[in-house]
N, C-alpha and C positions, 0 to 999 in steps of 0.2 A: 610052214614056216613062214610064210609071210605076217598070221596074227603074233605069235612069238617074237618076231623081230621089230615088228609095230609095237609091239607093248614095253618091248626094253630099250629102244631108242629113246633118245631125247630131242628129237625133234619138235613134239608136239607136246604141250603140256595136259596133264593128266589130274590136274586140278578141278574143271570144270565137272569133268565126267565123275570121278570120285564123288564130290559135291551133290550131283544129280543122285548117284548112285546110295549116299547116305540120308539124302533127304527122303527117296521113294521107302528104306529101310525103316527111316524115324516115322512115318507114315504107319505102316506095318506095326510098328512095337506101339505107336500109340494109341492104334485101333483095337490090338489085342490087350492092352491096358484095360481101356475103358469097357472092352466089354465083358474080361473078367472081373472088374470092379462091380459093374453092374450086375454080373448074377451074382458076385457075392452079396450084395444089398438085396438082392430079390428071393436069396436062401435066407437070410438074414431077417426076414418077415416073422415069420414066428417067435422071435426074441424081443425085439422092440421096433414095431412097426412104423412109428412116427423117426426115427431115427434111420431107419431103411429106406421111406419114403426121402428124407432129405440128401440120404446119399444116392438114390436113383435122380435126383433130379440135378445134383451138383457134379455127378460122374459125365452127363454128355457137354455139360456146359465147361468143366474144368480140359476136357479133351479138345473143344472147338477153341480154347484160350491156348493150349497147346501146340496145337495143329497152326495157330496163328504164330505164333514165338517161332516154332520151327522154319514156316516159311519165312520171316524176317531173317531170322540168321543165315537161310540159306542166298534170299537176295542179297545181307551184306558180302557173305563169302564171294559169292560168282562177282559183285560189285569189284572185289577187291582184284581177284583174278583178271576182268574185263581192264581196269587200270594199269596192271602190273603190264598187260602184253601191251596198252597202248604206248605205255612209257619204253617198255622193250622197244618196240618197233621204232618210235621216235628218237631212240639214242643211237639204234643201228644204222636207223637212214632209212629204215623200211618202209615208212607210214608214206602216205602219199602227201606230195607237197598241197598246202591251200589254193583253190580255186581263186584266182581274180576275177572279178568283173570289170 
């Protein structure tokens, strides 16, 4: 029951956990798509080898760019959740007061 009650309670935000989960699923999806596109271009060599060669060169570059964009978007979403938590703590008085030197 502990896992279910922890999952259903609103004491802890699930935004960061879901962002990380979607990030890892995005990596798997981009990898799967890149492998399938590379396989397509590899089997297309018999029809038009120069187009297939450019496709095989373009596929890993596109996958790297997609991974970079996915990482930036995930970092932006996580930064939003961190700012939201920080502002919530300041408004509710849970934030530690600043240290005076």
